[in-house]
mmCIF file of the N, C-alpha and C atoms, coordinates in Angstrom:
data_MODEL
# 
_entry.id   MODEL 
# 
loop_
_atom_site.group_PDB 
_atom_site.id 
_atom_site.type_symbol 
_atom_site.label_atom_id 
_atom_site.label_alt_id 
_atom_site.label_comp_id 
_atom_site.label_asym_id 
_atom_site.label_entity_id 
_atom_site.label_seq_id 
_atom_site.pdbx_PDB_ins_code 
_atom_site.Cartn_x 
_atom_site.Cartn_y 
_atom_site.Cartn_z 
_atom_site.occupancy 
_atom_site.B_iso_or_equiv 
_atom_site.pdbx_formal_charge 
_atom_site.auth_seq_id 
_atom_site.auth_comp_id 
_atom_site.auth_asym_id 
_atom_site.auth_atom_id 
_atom_site.pdbx_PDB_model_num 
ATOM 1   N N  . UNK A 1 1  ? 31.647 -17.223 13.187 1.00 0.00 ? 1  UNK A N  1 
ATOM 2   C CA . UNK A 1 1  ? 31.166 -17.157 14.285 1.00 0.00 ? 1  UNK A CA 1 
ATOM 3   C C  . UNK A 1 1  ? 30.711 -16.264 14.771 1.00 0.00 ? 1  UNK A C  1 
ATOM 4   N N  . UNK A 1 2  ? 29.560 -16.091 15.476 1.00 0.00 ? 2  UNK A N  1 
ATOM 5   C CA . UNK A 1 2  ? 29.256 -14.411 16.369 1.00 0.00 ? 2  UNK A CA 1 
ATOM 6   C C  . UNK A 1 2  ? 29.295 -14.758 17.840 1.00 0.00 ? 2  UNK A C  1 
ATOM 7   N N  . UNK A 1 3  ? 29.477 -14.591 18.481 1.00 0.00 ? 3  UNK A N  1 
ATOM 8   C CA . UNK A 1 3  ? 30.204 -14.661 20.320 1.00 0.00 ? 3  UNK A CA 1 
ATOM 9   C C  . UNK A 1 3  ? 29.341 -13.787 20.554 1.00 0.00 ? 3  UNK A C  1 
ATOM 10  N N  . UNK A 1 4  ? 28.765 -13.642 22.677 1.00 0.00 ? 4  UNK A N  1 
ATOM 11  C CA . UNK A 1 4  ? 27.762 -13.481 22.266 1.00 0.00 ? 4  UNK A CA 1 
ATOM 12  C C  . UNK A 1 4  ? 28.839 -12.858 23.807 1.00 0.00 ? 4  UNK A C  1 
ATOM 13  N N  . UNK A 1 5  ? 29.443 -11.502 24.185 1.00 0.00 ? 5  UNK A N  1 
ATOM 14  C CA . UNK A 1 5  ? 29.923 -11.201 25.136 1.00 0.00 ? 5  UNK A CA 1 
ATOM 15  C C  . UNK A 1 5  ? 30.179 -9.778  25.431 1.00 0.00 ? 5  UNK A C  1 
ATOM 16  N N  . UNK A 1 6  ? 29.799 -9.407  26.698 1.00 0.00 ? 6  UNK A N  1 
ATOM 17  C CA . UNK A 1 6  ? 29.095 -8.177  27.242 1.00 0.00 ? 6  UNK A CA 1 
ATOM 18  C C  . UNK A 1 6  ? 28.137 -7.714  26.111 1.00 0.00 ? 6  UNK A C  1 
ATOM 19  N N  . UNK A 1 7  ? 27.020 -8.691  26.668 1.00 0.00 ? 7  UNK A N  1 
ATOM 20  C CA . UNK A 1 7  ? 25.819 -7.971  26.304 1.00 0.00 ? 7  UNK A CA 1 
ATOM 21  C C  . UNK A 1 7  ? 25.669 -7.030  24.493 1.00 0.00 ? 7  UNK A C  1 
ATOM 22  N N  . UNK A 1 8  ? 26.626 -8.753  23.984 1.00 0.00 ? 8  UNK A N  1 
ATOM 23  C CA . UNK A 1 8  ? 26.551 -7.837  22.404 1.00 0.00 ? 8  UNK A CA 1 
ATOM 24  C C  . UNK A 1 8  ? 27.012 -9.158  21.467 1.00 0.00 ? 8  UNK A C  1 
ATOM 25  N N  . UNK A 1 9  ? 26.147 -9.025  20.950 1.00 0.00 ? 9  UNK A N  1 
ATOM 26  C CA . UNK A 1 9  ? 26.462 -10.176 19.737 1.00 0.00 ? 9  UNK A CA 1 
ATOM 27  C C  . UNK A 1 9  ? 28.077 -9.199  19.289 1.00 0.00 ? 9  UNK A C  1 
ATOM 28  N N  . UNK A 1 10 ? 29.552 -10.664 18.383 1.00 0.00 ? 10 UNK A N  1 
ATOM 29  C CA . UNK A 1 10 ? 30.748 -9.447  18.134 1.00 0.00 ? 10 UNK A CA 1 
ATOM 30  C C  . UNK A 1 10 ? 30.745 -11.107 16.782 1.00 0.00 ? 10 UNK A C  1 
ATOM 31  N N  . UNK A 1 11 ? 31.157 -10.348 15.717 1.00 0.00 ? 11 UNK A N  1 
ATOM 32  C CA . UNK A 1 11 ? 32.289 -11.077 14.749 1.00 0.00 ? 11 UNK A CA 1 
ATOM 33  C C  . UNK A 1 11 ? 32.721 -10.436 13.406 1.00 0.00 ? 11 UNK A C  1 
ATOM 34  N N  . UNK A 1 12 ? 34.226 -10.357 13.761 1.00 0.00 ? 12 UNK A N  1 
ATOM 35  C CA . UNK A 1 12 ? 35.258 -10.219 13.026 1.00 0.00 ? 12 UNK A CA 1 
ATOM 36  C C  . UNK A 1 12 ? 34.486 -10.829 11.126 1.00 0.00 ? 12 UNK A C  1 
ATOM 37  N N  . UNK A 1 13 ? 34.778 -10.276 9.766  1.00 0.00 ? 13 UNK A N  1 
ATOM 38  C CA . UNK A 1 13 ? 34.897 -10.952 8.552  1.00 0.00 ? 13 UNK A CA 1 
ATOM 39  C C  . UNK A 1 13 ? 35.695 -10.465 7.744  1.00 0.00 ? 13 UNK A C  1 
ATOM 40  N N  . UNK A 1 14 ? 36.347 -11.366 7.413  1.00 0.00 ? 14 UNK A N  1 
ATOM 41  C CA . UNK A 1 14 ? 37.598 -11.032 6.670  1.00 0.00 ? 14 UNK A CA 1 
ATOM 42  C C  . UNK A 1 14 ? 37.492 -10.218 5.003  1.00 0.00 ? 14 UNK A C  1 
ATOM 43  N N  . UNK A 1 15 ? 38.039 -9.735  4.125  1.00 0.00 ? 15 UNK A N  1 
ATOM 44  C CA . UNK A 1 15 ? 37.254 -10.229 2.868  1.00 0.00 ? 15 UNK A CA 1 
ATOM 45  C C  . UNK A 1 15 ? 38.743 -9.956  2.453  1.00 0.00 ? 15 UNK A C  1 
ATOM 46  N N  . UNK A 1 16 ? 39.056 -9.989  0.354  1.00 0.00 ? 16 UNK A N  1 
ATOM 47  C CA . UNK A 1 16 ? 39.797 -9.956  0.472  1.00 0.00 ? 16 UNK A CA 1 
ATOM 48  C C  . UNK A 1 16 ? 41.003 -8.467  0.013  1.00 0.00 ? 16 UNK A C  1 
ATOM 49  N N  . UNK A 1 17 ? 39.795 -7.156  0.583  1.00 0.00 ? 17 UNK A N  1 
ATOM 50  C CA . UNK A 1 17 ? 40.889 -5.927  0.163  1.00 0.00 ? 17 UNK A CA 1 
ATOM 51  C C  . UNK A 1 17 ? 39.842 -5.702  0.272  1.00 0.00 ? 17 UNK A C  1 
ATOM 52  N N  . UNK A 1 18 ? 39.857 -4.053  0.804  1.00 0.00 ? 18 UNK A N  1 
ATOM 53  C CA . UNK A 1 18 ? 39.655 -2.940  0.839  1.00 0.00 ? 18 UNK A CA 1 
ATOM 54  C C  . UNK A 1 18 ? 38.097 -3.345  0.384  1.00 0.00 ? 18 UNK A C  1 
ATOM 55  N N  . UNK A 1 19 ? 37.961 -3.006  -0.811 1.00 0.00 ? 19 UNK A N  1 
ATOM 56  C CA . UNK A 1 19 ? 36.777 -2.549  -1.723 1.00 0.00 ? 19 UNK A CA 1 
ATOM 57  C C  . UNK A 1 19 ? 34.868 -3.676  -1.220 1.00 0.00 ? 19 UNK A C  1 
ATOM 58  N N  . UNK A 1 20 ? 35.996 -4.749  -0.986 1.00 0.00 ? 20 UNK A N  1 
ATOM 59  C CA . UNK A 1 20 ? 35.055 -6.370  -0.544 1.00 0.00 ? 20 UNK A CA 1 
ATOM 60  C C  . UNK A 1 20 ? 34.396 -5.945  0.597  1.00 0.00 ? 20 UNK A C  1 
ATOM 61  N N  . UNK A 1 21 ? 35.482 -4.920  1.046  1.00 0.00 ? 21 UNK A N  1 
ATOM 62  C CA . UNK A 1 21 ? 35.124 -5.039  2.567  1.00 0.00 ? 21 UNK A CA 1 
ATOM 63  C C  . UNK A 1 21 ? 34.363 -3.960  3.560  1.00 0.00 ? 21 UNK A C  1 
ATOM 64  N N  . UNK A 1 22 ? 34.726 -2.859  2.057  1.00 0.00 ? 22 UNK A N  1 
ATOM 65  C CA . UNK A 1 22 ? 33.203 -1.688  2.366  1.00 0.00 ? 22 UNK A CA 1 
ATOM 66  C C  . UNK A 1 22 ? 32.068 -1.664  1.852  1.00 0.00 ? 22 UNK A C  1 
ATOM 67  N N  . UNK A 1 23 ? 31.895 -2.984  0.698  1.00 0.00 ? 23 UNK A N  1 
ATOM 68  C CA . UNK A 1 23 ? 30.472 -2.988  -0.067 1.00 0.00 ? 23 UNK A CA 1 
ATOM 69  C C  . UNK A 1 23 ? 29.897 -4.132  0.905  1.00 0.00 ? 23 UNK A C  1 
ATOM 70  N N  . UNK A 1 24 ? 30.642 -5.102  1.810  1.00 0.00 ? 24 UNK A N  1 
ATOM 71  C CA . UNK A 1 24 ? 29.732 -5.451  2.535  1.00 0.00 ? 24 UNK A CA 1 
ATOM 72  C C  . UNK A 1 24 ? 29.272 -5.030  3.399  1.00 0.00 ? 24 UNK A C  1 
ATOM 73  N N  . UNK A 1 25 ? 29.940 -3.519  4.044  1.00 0.00 ? 25 UNK A N  1 
ATOM 74  C CA . UNK A 1 25 ? 29.136 -3.084  5.000  1.00 0.00 ? 25 UNK A CA 1 
ATOM 75  C C  . UNK A 1 25 ? 28.015 -2.170  4.685  1.00 0.00 ? 25 UNK A C  1 
ATOM 76  N N  . UNK A 1 26 ? 29.111 -1.357  3.485  1.00 0.00 ? 26 UNK A N  1 
ATOM 77  C CA . UNK A 1 26 ? 27.363 -1.307  2.454  1.00 0.00 ? 26 UNK A CA 1 
ATOM 78  C C  . UNK A 1 26 ? 26.228 -1.675  2.421  1.00 0.00 ? 26 UNK A C  1 
ATOM 79  N N  . UNK A 1 27 ? 26.232 -2.795  2.175  1.00 0.00 ? 27 UNK A N  1 
ATOM 80  C CA . UNK A 1 27 ? 25.044 -3.967  2.250  1.00 0.00 ? 27 UNK A CA 1 
ATOM 81  C C  . UNK A 1 27 ? 24.199 -4.047  3.602  1.00 0.00 ? 27 UNK A C  1 
ATOM 82  N N  . UNK A 1 28 ? 25.072 -4.103  4.840  1.00 0.00 ? 28 UNK A N  1 
ATOM 83  C CA . UNK A 1 28 ? 24.591 -4.213  5.558  1.00 0.00 ? 28 UNK A CA 1 
ATOM 84  C C  . UNK A 1 28 ? 24.151 -2.584  6.298  1.00 0.00 ? 28 UNK A C  1 
ATOM 85  N N  . UNK A 1 29 ? 24.638 -2.177  5.567  1.00 0.00 ? 29 UNK A N  1 
ATOM 86  C CA . UNK A 1 29 ? 23.793 -0.830  6.158  1.00 0.00 ? 29 UNK A CA 1 
ATOM 87  C C  . UNK A 1 29 ? 22.371 -0.558  5.552  1.00 0.00 ? 29 UNK A C  1 
ATOM 88  N N  . UNK A 1 30 ? 22.211 -1.211  4.489  1.00 0.00 ? 30 UNK A N  1 
ATOM 89  C CA . UNK A 1 30 ? 20.318 -1.185  3.645  1.00 0.00 ? 30 UNK A CA 1 
ATOM 90  C C  . UNK A 1 30 ? 19.678 -2.448  4.079  1.00 0.00 ? 30 UNK A C  1 
ATOM 91  N N  . UNK A 1 31 ? 20.286 -3.367  4.718  1.00 0.00 ? 31 UNK A N  1 
ATOM 92  C CA . UNK A 1 31 ? 19.860 -4.751  5.750  1.00 0.00 ? 31 UNK A CA 1 
ATOM 93  C C  . UNK A 1 31 ? 19.062 -4.038  6.824  1.00 0.00 ? 31 UNK A C  1 
ATOM 94  N N  . UNK A 1 32 ? 20.311 -2.945  7.453  1.00 0.00 ? 32 UNK A N  1 
ATOM 95  C CA . UNK A 1 32 ? 19.988 -2.848  9.280  1.00 0.00 ? 32 UNK A CA 1 
ATOM 96  C C  . UNK A 1 32 ? 18.849 -2.234  8.793  1.00 0.00 ? 32 UNK A C  1 
ATOM 97  N N  . UNK A 1 33 ? 18.365 -0.872  7.997  1.00 0.00 ? 33 UNK A N  1 
ATOM 98  C CA . UNK A 1 33 ? 17.910 0.007   7.183  1.00 0.00 ? 33 UNK A CA 1 
ATOM 99  C C  . UNK A 1 33 ? 15.638 -0.463  7.504  1.00 0.00 ? 33 UNK A C  1 
ATOM 100 N N  . UNK A 1 34 ? 16.517 -1.696  6.309  1.00 0.00 ? 34 UNK A N  1 
ATOM 101 C CA . UNK A 1 34 ? 15.119 -2.270  6.873  1.00 0.00 ? 34 UNK A CA 1 
ATOM 102 C C  . UNK A 1 34 ? 14.507 -3.263  7.566  1.00 0.00 ? 34 UNK A C  1 
ATOM 103 N N  . UNK A 1 35 ? 15.716 -3.290  8.069  1.00 0.00 ? 35 UNK A N  1 
ATOM 104 C CA . UNK A 1 35 ? 15.218 -3.826  9.683  1.00 0.00 ? 35 UNK A CA 1 
ATOM 105 C C  . UNK A 1 35 ? 15.079 -2.763  10.742 1.00 0.00 ? 35 UNK A C  1 
ATOM 106 N N  . UNK A 1 36 ? 15.520 -1.786  10.417 1.00 0.00 ? 36 UNK A N  1 
ATOM 107 C CA . UNK A 1 36 ? 15.010 -0.835  12.002 1.00 0.00 ? 36 UNK A CA 1 
ATOM 108 C C  . UNK A 1 36 ? 16.338 -0.886  13.239 1.00 0.00 ? 36 UNK A C  1 
ATOM 109 N N  . UNK A 1 37 ? 17.442 -1.575  12.759 1.00 0.00 ? 37 UNK A N  1 
ATOM 110 C CA . UNK A 1 37 ? 18.014 -2.297  13.338 1.00 0.00 ? 37 UNK A CA 1 
ATOM 111 C C  . UNK A 1 37 ? 19.376 -2.145  13.377 1.00 0.00 ? 37 UNK A C  1 
ATOM 112 N N  . UNK A 1 38 ? 20.856 -1.064  13.708 1.00 0.00 ? 38 UNK A N  1 
ATOM 113 C CA . UNK A 1 38 ? 21.034 -1.073  13.605 1.00 0.00 ? 38 UNK A CA 1 
ATOM 114 C C  . UNK A 1 38 ? 22.604 -1.289  13.933 1.00 0.00 ? 38 UNK A C  1 
ATOM 115 N N  . UNK A 1 39 ? 23.667 -1.203  13.617 1.00 0.00 ? 39 UNK A N  1 
ATOM 116 C CA . UNK A 1 39 ? 25.103 -2.533  14.471 1.00 0.00 ? 39 UNK A CA 1 
ATOM 117 C C  . UNK A 1 39 ? 26.108 -1.290  14.579 1.00 0.00 ? 39 UNK A C  1 
ATOM 118 N N  . UNK A 1 40 ? 26.729 -1.794  14.866 1.00 0.00 ? 40 UNK A N  1 
ATOM 119 C CA . UNK A 1 40 ? 28.208 -0.990  15.194 1.00 0.00 ? 40 UNK A CA 1 
ATOM 120 C C  . UNK A 1 40 ? 28.655 -1.639  13.852 1.00 0.00 ? 40 UNK A C  1 
ATOM 121 N N  . UNK A 1 41 ? 30.000 -1.127  13.850 1.00 0.00 ? 41 UNK A N  1 
ATOM 122 C CA . UNK A 1 41 ? 30.712 -1.565  12.507 1.00 0.00 ? 41 UNK A CA 1 
ATOM 123 C C  . UNK A 1 41 ? 31.940 -0.467  12.248 1.00 0.00 ? 41 UNK A C  1 
ATOM 124 N N  . UNK A 1 42 ? 32.903 -1.418  12.035 1.00 0.00 ? 42 UNK A N  1 
ATOM 125 C CA . UNK A 1 42 ? 34.344 -0.984  12.526 1.00 0.00 ? 42 UNK A CA 1 
ATOM 126 C C  . UNK A 1 42 ? 34.635 -1.989  11.435 1.00 0.00 ? 42 UNK A C  1 
ATOM 127 N N  . UNK A 1 43 ? 36.287 -1.119  10.730 1.00 0.00 ? 43 UNK A N  1 
ATOM 128 C CA . UNK A 1 43 ? 36.735 -1.192  9.849  1.00 0.00 ? 43 UNK A CA 1 
ATOM 129 C C  . UNK A 1 43 ? 37.800 -0.659  9.172  1.00 0.00 ? 43 UNK A C  1 
ATOM 130 N N  . UNK A 1 44 ? 38.649 -1.667  8.979  1.00 0.00 ? 44 UNK A N  1 
ATOM 131 C CA . UNK A 1 44 ? 40.483 -1.673  8.801  1.00 0.00 ? 44 UNK A CA 1 
ATOM 132 C C  . UNK A 1 44 ? 41.020 -2.284  7.457  1.00 0.00 ? 44 UNK A C  1 
ATOM 133 N N  . UNK A 1 45 ? 40.944 -2.226  6.370  1.00 0.00 ? 45 UNK A N  1 
ATOM 134 C CA . UNK A 1 45 ? 41.074 -1.773  4.829  1.00 0.00 ? 45 UNK A CA 1 
ATOM 135 C C  . UNK A 1 45 ? 40.041 -3.439  5.431  1.00 0.00 ? 45 UNK A C  1 
ATOM 136 N N  . UNK A 1 46 ? 41.697 -5.209  4.962  1.00 0.00 ? 46 UNK A N  1 
ATOM 137 C CA . UNK A 1 46 ? 39.940 -6.050  4.737  1.00 0.00 ? 46 UNK A CA 1 
ATOM 138 C C  . UNK A 1 46 ? 38.758 -6.686  6.130  1.00 0.00 ? 46 UNK A C  1 
ATOM 139 N N  . UNK A 1 47 ? 38.524 -5.528  6.461  1.00 0.00 ? 47 UNK A N  1 
ATOM 140 C CA . UNK A 1 47 ? 38.214 -6.566  8.011  1.00 0.00 ? 47 UNK A CA 1 
ATOM 141 C C  . UNK A 1 47 ? 37.562 -5.617  8.396  1.00 0.00 ? 47 UNK A C  1 
ATOM 142 N N  . UNK A 1 48 ? 35.758 -6.043  8.830  1.00 0.00 ? 48 UNK A N  1 
ATOM 143 C CA . UNK A 1 48 ? 34.810 -5.716  8.827  1.00 0.00 ? 48 UNK A CA 1 
ATOM 144 C C  . UNK A 1 48 ? 34.403 -5.983  10.899 1.00 0.00 ? 48 UNK A C  1 
ATOM 145 N N  . UNK A 1 49 ? 34.138 -5.569  11.635 1.00 0.00 ? 49 UNK A N  1 
ATOM 146 C CA . UNK A 1 49 ? 34.040 -5.667  12.708 1.00 0.00 ? 49 UNK A CA 1 
ATOM 147 C C  . UNK A 1 49 ? 32.660 -5.126  12.862 1.00 0.00 ? 49 UNK A C  1 
ATOM 148 N N  . UNK A 1 50 ? 31.268 -6.097  13.930 1.00 0.00 ? 50 UNK A N  1 
ATOM 149 C CA . UNK A 1 50 ? 30.110 -5.791  13.716 1.00 0.00 ? 50 UNK A CA 1 
ATOM 150 C C  . UNK A 1 50 ? 29.991 -6.575  15.565 1.00 0.00 ? 50 UNK A C  1 
ATOM 151 N N  . UNK A 1 51 ? 29.112 -5.399  15.918 1.00 0.00 ? 51 UNK A N  1 
ATOM 152 C CA . UNK A 1 51 ? 28.723 -5.722  17.270 1.00 0.00 ? 51 UNK A CA 1 
ATOM 153 C C  . UNK A 1 51 ? 27.207 -4.959  16.864 1.00 0.00 ? 51 UNK A C  1 
ATOM 154 N N  . UNK A 1 52 ? 26.513 -6.322  17.105 1.00 0.00 ? 52 UNK A N  1 
ATOM 155 C CA . UNK A 1 52 ? 24.881 -6.094  17.732 1.00 0.00 ? 52 UNK A CA 1 
ATOM 156 C C  . UNK A 1 52 ? 24.421 -6.295  19.118 1.00 0.00 ? 52 UNK A C  1 
ATOM 157 N N  . UNK A 1 53 ? 24.000 -5.270  19.618 1.00 0.00 ? 53 UNK A N  1 
ATOM 158 C CA . UNK A 1 53 ? 23.236 -4.975  20.609 1.00 0.00 ? 53 UNK A CA 1 
ATOM 159 C C  . UNK A 1 53 ? 21.666 -4.155  20.527 1.00 0.00 ? 53 UNK A C  1 
ATOM 160 N N  . UNK A 1 54 ? 21.040 -4.206  21.500 1.00 0.00 ? 54 UNK A N  1 
ATOM 161 C CA . UNK A 1 54 ? 20.005 -3.153  21.409 1.00 0.00 ? 54 UNK A CA 1 
ATOM 162 C C  . UNK A 1 54 ? 19.626 -2.302  22.420 1.00 0.00 ? 54 UNK A C  1 
ATOM 163 N N  . UNK A 1 55 ? 20.137 -1.393  22.099 1.00 0.00 ? 55 UNK A N  1 
ATOM 164 C CA . UNK A 1 55 ? 20.189 0.444   22.646 1.00 0.00 ? 55 UNK A CA 1 
ATOM 165 C C  . UNK A 1 55 ? 18.992 0.353   23.963 1.00 0.00 ? 55 UNK A C  1 
ATOM 166 N N  . UNK A 1 56 ? 17.726 0.475   23.270 1.00 0.00 ? 56 UNK A N  1 
ATOM 167 C CA . UNK A 1 56 ? 16.373 0.686   23.658 1.00 0.00 ? 56 UNK A CA 1 
ATOM 168 C C  . UNK A 1 56 ? 16.356 -0.557  24.999 1.00 0.00 ? 56 UNK A C  1 
ATOM 169 N N  . UNK A 1 57 ? 17.181 -1.836  24.647 1.00 0.00 ? 57 UNK A N  1 
ATOM 170 C CA . UNK A 1 57 ? 16.531 -2.383  25.944 1.00 0.00 ? 57 UNK A CA 1 
ATOM 171 C C  . UNK A 1 57 ? 17.433 -2.664  26.435 1.00 0.00 ? 57 UNK A C  1 
ATOM 172 N N  . UNK A 1 58 ? 18.345 -1.575  27.333 1.00 0.00 ? 58 UNK A N  1 
ATOM 173 C CA . UNK A 1 58 ? 19.616 -2.063  28.124 1.00 0.00 ? 58 UNK A CA 1 
ATOM 174 C C  . UNK A 1 58 ? 20.663 -2.267  27.401 1.00 0.00 ? 58 UNK A C  1 
ATOM 175 N N  . UNK A 1 59 ? 20.568 -1.980  26.068 1.00 0.00 ? 59 UNK A N  1 
ATOM 176 C CA . UNK A 1 59 ? 22.102 -2.444  25.584 1.00 0.00 ? 59 UNK A CA 1 
ATOM 177 C C  . UNK A 1 59 ? 22.478 -4.325  26.047 1.00 0.00 ? 59 UNK A C  1 
ATOM 178 N N  . UNK A 1 60 ? 21.166 -4.604  25.695 1.00 0.00 ? 60 UNK A N  1 
ATOM 179 C CA . UNK A 1 60 ? 22.299 -5.833  25.715 1.00 0.00 ? 60 UNK A CA 1 
ATOM 180 C C  . UNK A 1 60 ? 20.993 -6.920  24.243 1.00 0.00 ? 60 UNK A C  1 
ATOM 181 N N  . UNK A 1 61 ? 20.953 -8.172  24.401 1.00 0.00 ? 61 UNK A N  1 
ATOM 182 C CA . UNK A 1 61 ? 21.462 -8.959  23.149 1.00 0.00 ? 61 UNK A CA 1 
ATOM 183 C C  . UNK A 1 61 ? 20.124 -9.142  23.110 1.00 0.00 ? 61 UNK A C  1 
ATOM 184 N N  . UNK A 1 62 ? 19.609 -9.492  22.350 1.00 0.00 ? 62 UNK A N  1 
ATOM 185 C CA . UNK A 1 62 ? 17.142 -9.179  21.822 1.00 0.00 ? 62 UNK A CA 1 
ATOM 186 C C  . UNK A 1 62 ? 17.619 -9.808  20.177 1.00 0.00 ? 62 UNK A C  1 
ATOM 187 N N  . UNK A 1 63 ? 16.286 -10.598 20.416 1.00 0.00 ? 63 UNK A N  1 
ATOM 188 C CA . UNK A 1 63 ? 15.457 -10.885 19.284 1.00 0.00 ? 63 UNK A CA 1 
ATOM 189 C C  . UNK A 1 63 ? 16.481 -10.537 17.649 1.00 0.00 ? 63 UNK A C  1 
ATOM 190 N N  . UNK A 1 64 ? 15.658 -9.213  18.184 1.00 0.00 ? 64 UNK A N  1 
ATOM 191 C CA . UNK A 1 64 ? 16.384 -7.809  17.165 1.00 0.00 ? 64 UNK A CA 1 
ATOM 192 C C  . UNK A 1 64 ? 17.915 -8.269  16.885 1.00 0.00 ? 64 UNK A C  1 
ATOM 193 N N  . UNK A 1 65 ? 18.623 -8.789  17.163 1.00 0.00 ? 65 UNK A N  1 
ATOM 194 C CA . UNK A 1 65 ? 19.686 -8.601  17.086 1.00 0.00 ? 65 UNK A CA 1 
ATOM 195 C C  . UNK A 1 65 ? 20.325 -10.140 16.622 1.00 0.00 ? 65 UNK A C  1 
ATOM 196 N N  . UNK A 1 66 ? 19.933 -11.390 17.207 1.00 0.00 ? 66 UNK A N  1 
ATOM 197 C CA . UNK A 1 66 ? 20.253 -12.362 16.246 1.00 0.00 ? 66 UNK A CA 1 
ATOM 198 C C  . UNK A 1 66 ? 19.209 -12.477 14.387 1.00 0.00 ? 66 UNK A C  1 
ATOM 199 N N  . UNK A 1 67 ? 18.070 -11.518 14.442 1.00 0.00 ? 67 UNK A N  1 
ATOM 200 C CA . UNK A 1 67 ? 17.279 -11.434 13.950 1.00 0.00 ? 67 UNK A CA 1 
ATOM 201 C C  . UNK A 1 67 ? 18.591 -10.791 12.256 1.00 0.00 ? 67 UNK A C  1 
ATOM 202 N N  . UNK A 1 68 ? 18.869 -9.726  12.877 1.00 0.00 ? 68 UNK A N  1 
ATOM 203 C CA . UNK A 1 68 ? 20.078 -9.003  11.943 1.00 0.00 ? 68 UNK A CA 1 
ATOM 204 C C  . UNK A 1 68 ? 20.882 -9.697  11.489 1.00 0.00 ? 68 UNK A C  1 
ATOM 205 N N  . UNK A 1 69 ? 21.833 -10.705 12.734 1.00 0.00 ? 69 UNK A N  1 
ATOM 206 C CA . UNK A 1 69 ? 23.211 -11.358 12.723 1.00 0.00 ? 69 UNK A CA 1 
ATOM 207 C C  . UNK A 1 69 ? 22.598 -12.535 11.685 1.00 0.00 ? 69 UNK A C  1 
ATOM 208 N N  . UNK A 1 70 ? 21.721 -13.220 11.841 1.00 0.00 ? 70 UNK A N  1 
ATOM 209 C CA . UNK A 1 70 ? 21.466 -14.308 10.964 1.00 0.00 ? 70 UNK A CA 1 
ATOM 210 C C  . UNK A 1 70 ? 21.995 -13.333 8.931  1.00 0.00 ? 70 UNK A C  1 
ATOM 211 N N  . UNK A 1 71 ? 20.461 -12.645 9.432  1.00 0.00 ? 71 UNK A N  1 
ATOM 212 C CA . UNK A 1 71 ? 20.192 -11.818 8.157  1.00 0.00 ? 71 UNK A CA 1 
ATOM 213 C C  . UNK A 1 71 ? 21.962 -11.330 7.303  1.00 0.00 ? 71 UNK A C  1 
ATOM 214 N N  . UNK A 1 72 ? 22.696 -11.167 8.023  1.00 0.00 ? 72 UNK A N  1 
ATOM 215 C CA . UNK A 1 72 ? 23.920 -10.169 7.772  1.00 0.00 ? 72 UNK A CA 1 
ATOM 216 C C  . UNK A 1 72 ? 24.830 -11.710 7.503  1.00 0.00 ? 72 UNK A C  1 
ATOM 217 N N  . UNK A 1 73 ? 24.482 -12.674 7.917  1.00 0.00 ? 73 UNK A N  1 
ATOM 218 C CA . UNK A 1 73 ? 25.574 -13.802 7.485  1.00 0.00 ? 73 UNK A CA 1 
ATOM 219 C C  . UNK A 1 73 ? 25.346 -14.753 6.175  1.00 0.00 ? 73 UNK A C  1 
ATOM 220 N N  . UNK A 1 74 ? 23.748 -14.773 5.386  1.00 0.00 ? 74 UNK A N  1 
ATOM 221 C CA . UNK A 1 74 ? 22.854 -14.546 4.566  1.00 0.00 ? 74 UNK A CA 1 
ATOM 222 C C  . UNK A 1 74 ? 23.370 -13.627 3.271  1.00 0.00 ? 74 UNK A C  1 
ATOM 223 N N  . UNK A 1 75 ? 24.283 -12.470 3.919  1.00 0.00 ? 75 UNK A N  1 
ATOM 224 C CA . UNK A 1 75 ? 24.520 -12.243 3.061  1.00 0.00 ? 75 UNK A CA 1 
ATOM 225 C C  . UNK A 1 75 ? 26.154 -12.837 2.111  1.00 0.00 ? 75 UNK A C  1 
ATOM 226 N N  . UNK A 1 76 ? 26.797 -13.415 2.538  1.00 0.00 ? 76 UNK A N  1 
ATOM 227 C CA . UNK A 1 76 ? 27.604 -13.793 2.243  1.00 0.00 ? 76 UNK A CA 1 
ATOM 228 C C  . UNK A 1 76 ? 27.318 -15.854 2.046  1.00 0.00 ? 76 UNK A C  1 
ATOM 229 N N  . UNK A 1 77 ? 26.362 -16.160 1.662  1.00 0.00 ? 77 UNK A N  1 
ATOM 230 C CA . UNK A 1 77 ? 26.006 -17.205 1.497  1.00 0.00 ? 77 UNK A CA 1 
ATOM 231 C C  . UNK A 1 77 ? 25.627 -16.881 -0.464 1.00 0.00 ? 77 UNK A C  1 
# 
C-alpha cells in the first residue's frame, strides 16, 4: 500500500530478482513519461522504492501523484 508521509507518497515493491525489479522500473519510466510526471525511483537488487511528490506544487502530494500511483499499481494486475 502507498503511505502518505512527509509530503510524499511512498511504496516499496519486492520482486523475485533484479531483472524483474528493473523491468518494473522501465515500465514505470514509460508510464511516467506519458503522464508527464516523474517519480523518484530507488532500486537495490529485487526491491524498488518509489516516492511521488509534485515538485512544481511545492513538493506536496497532488492529484498527479495519486493518478500515477494508481497507474503504477495497475502494472502489477
